[in-house]
N, C-alpha and C positions, 0 to 999 in steps of 0.2 A: 286209706288216708282220711282221717277224721276232717269233719267240718269245723268251722270256726265256732258254731254254737254248741258243738259236742265237746271242744276243747275247753270253752269257757264254763260249762256245766260241770267238767271234771276239776276244776281248780279247787284246791283245798283253802280253809279259811286260816291255817295256821302255816308259817313257814317252815319247811323242812330243809334246814340248814346243815345237817349232818346224815350220813348214810351209815347206818350201823347194823350189825347182826346178819350180813351177807356171808354165805359160806365160801367165800373167794378172797383171795390175797389182794389186799389193797397196795397198789404199786406206786401211785402217786395222788396228791391231793393238792389242787390248784386254787385260784381265788374264787372260781365257781363249781368247777368240777371234780369228781371223785373217779379214779380209773381203777378197775379191778382186772386181775389177770384171770382168763377163763380157759388158758393153757393154749388153745390154738387161735384165740382172739381176745379182744379187750371189751370190757364193759365200761362204757363211757357214761356216767351220771351226771345231770346237771342239778345241782342244789338250788335252793332259793336265796344263796348268799349273794350279796351286792358287795362290788368293790367300786371306790372312787379314788382317784388320784393313787392308784396301786395300793391302796389299804381297804382290807375287808372290813365292811361296817358291821356293827354288832346287831343289827336288825336286817333280817332277810325279807323279801317281798314274796307274799304267799303265791305260789304257783308260779313264779318267774321261770323255774327249771323247766316245767312242762311246756310254757310258752316258748321258750329258746329251742328246746328239742324239737316240737312240733313243727316250728316255722323253719328249722334247719332241714327237716325231712322235706317239707314243702319245696326249699330252695335246691336242695340235693337232686329232686328229680327234675328240676326246670335247668339246672347247669350241667347236667350230664352229657350234654352234646358239645360242652366247651372243654370239660375235662372230668375223668373219672374220679370218684370219690371213694372215702374208706369204708362205707357201709357194706355189710354182707347182705346179700339180696333179700332174703326172706326173714325180715326181722320178726315177725309173729312167730315164725317156725321155729328161729333161734332161741327165742325167748322160752317156748314151750320145751324145747330140746333140753334146756339147761335148768327147767324147773324154776324160772322167775314168773311168779304169778301174781304177786302184789300189783294192782292196777296202777296206782301212783308212781311206783318204781318203773313200771314199763312205759309210762307216758313220759317220763323224764329221762330214758336212757336210750342208747344206741349201742347195739353191738358191732364192733369194728374191726377191720384188719390190723394186725400188727405192722406197723411201718416205722420208717425211720424219719422223725420230724425235722425239719430244716431248722437250722439255728437263727432264722430271721422272722419277723413279723412283717407282712406284705400289706403296706397301707396305700390305699389311693384315694386322692383327695380331688373332688370336682369342684369345691366352692372354697371361698377363702373365709375361713372360721376356725374358732378354737385355737389351739397353740399354733397353726398357720398363720392366722391373723396376728397373733402377738409376734411372731417372728418377722412377718412382714413390716409391721409398723416399726421395728427396730431398724432393718436393714434392706428392705424391698426384697427379700427372699424368703422362700420356704424351702427348707431343707437343701439349701444350695441351688435351687432354682430360681434364676432371677425373672421378675415378673414386671409387667408394666407399672409405671408411677402412679397412674390415677385409680386403682382398684379401692372399692370400699368394702367394709366388713359384709360377709355373706354373699359377694358377688361370685357369679360364676367364672371359673378359671377359663384362660383361652383354650386350654386342653387340660383333661385330667392329669394330675402328676401322680408318679409312682414314688413314694417317700417312705422306703422301708425302715425299721427300727431294730436294735437288737432285741433278743427275747431274755429279758432281766430275771432273774430269780425272784421268787414270790418276796414281797416287802420292797423290792428294788426298783427303779424307774428304768423302763425301757429308753434307750438313747436313739436319735435319728442318725443314719448312717447315709453315705452318698454311694453311688455306683460302684466305685473302686473298692471300698471296703466291703460291700456285699458280695462282690465277685470273689473277694479275699476269703470271705467266710464260707461260701457254698460253692464257689467255682463259676468261672466265667460263662460256661455253657447253661448250667442249671439257673444261674441268676437271669439270663437272658429269657429263659423259658418261663420263670415265675413273674418276671415283670410283664410279659407279653400276656400271659395268661390273666394276671390280675387284673390288668387294664381291660381285658375282654368281659371277664366277670363283672367288672364295675359297670360297663356299658350296658351289659344285660340287665344288671340290677337297677341301674337308672332309668332304663326305658320300661321296665315292669313296674318300678314305682310310680313313674309318671302315669301310666294307666289306671293306677289305684290311686290318684290325687296326692301322691306324695313325692318329695324330692330326695333322692339319696344323694346327701352332701358329701359323705366320705365312708370308707369302710375298711375293714382289716380282714385278710384271708391268712390262713395258715395251709402249710403244704407238707407233705412227706415224701419219701421215695420208698418203692418196693425193692426186692432183692434184685430185680432186672434194672433198676435206676430208674423206673418210670415215675413221673410226677403224678401226685394223688392230692386232692383237694381233702383237708382233713379239719377236725375240732367243729367248729359251727360255721354258719355262713349266712351272712347278710340278715342277722338279727338285729334288734335294738340294743344288744350288748355290745356288738361288734361294729355297728354302722350308727350314723346319725341320718335320721329320717326327719323332714319337715313338712308340714301339711303345705300343698302347692297353693290353695286358695288363701289369698292375701299375703303371699311370699312378696317381701321386698328387701332389697340389700339395705347397707348402712345400719344395720342393727343385727341382733343375734336372734334369729327366728325362733319360735316355740317349736320344740321337738317332741318326738314319740319315744325318745330313749332316756337315759339316765342323767342327761344333762340338766333335768329337772332338779335331780338331786344335788349334782355339782353345785347348781346355783344356789341351793339352800344352804350347803355346806360353805360355800364362798362368802355368804353373809355374816358367818360366825367367826369367832376369833379362835380359829383351829389352825395349827402349824401343819397340817396334812401329813402328821405322823401317828402311827398307833400310840394311844388307843383313839379311834374315831368316836365322835359324839353319837349318842342314841338320835334316830330318827322319829319325828312326832308321827301319830296315827295318821294324819291326814297326808302327810308326804308319802308315807308307805301306800295308802289306798290310791292317792293320784298317780304314782309311780306304775302300780300294777295296771291301772286303767289305760295308761299310755301305752304300755307294753301290748296290752290286748287289743288296742284300738289299731295299732300297726298291723297286727295279725289280722284282724278282721278286714282293714282295707285291702290288704293283699289277696287274702283268701276269697273276698266276695266274689 
């Protein structure tokens, strides 16, 4: 496992937004990741692409894919007591065996098991912010959960909420779903397991972040199942792309706290006259640089 300083030193100056020239079959291309078929496994590569409001932005964040991958590896090691994950055990050996020698590619890649992804995304909210705050202002609810009447923006919720969404195709928006629809999509037994596991992972993430001087406000998990039906944690975990981290120092409710994630980019875009449909506007150089620093600072805090 690399240190935070080693990861920082390896970050490129230019964003790598596409992965070309590999001798493997590309089987999927998402908002951030490219997936290649290795025969008995998959190569999951995190590019430096950045999305906001489910739209891929024209500018990447140099090294973001490395930061996401390395932080996911760090978290996968720490969550293995809660649930198994999709990583093959000896990543360095797997890269060598398959002739993957490019240092940048290895830092932004994971070799993982072939699994069946669940058709829902598992969101856990511990604080009233973002779309949850917008919903609460309208009807006092967040994704069907009725909340007390006197909560403020960024207040800690009485208890973390499991608020899953659909997994929309690229370019479309995920939609919140309730427990009944979640059970209909993945089955009642599987749904109960992902709900309990998501809440347990959030609790672990929240406590770990607190020890690093941060607040984990909310996060998203993805799961798959193997041939025996066992639940497995997949994709990324507790990164600034899938989570909202705040600095604990100076935290106060009744505002939108500064964050270590791409909320900084969202705030910049919200100040523009953009309809949140492709094509997205270009990002200024200072927004790109400050966004990268926020991702890197979250990693440094956690890995200190």
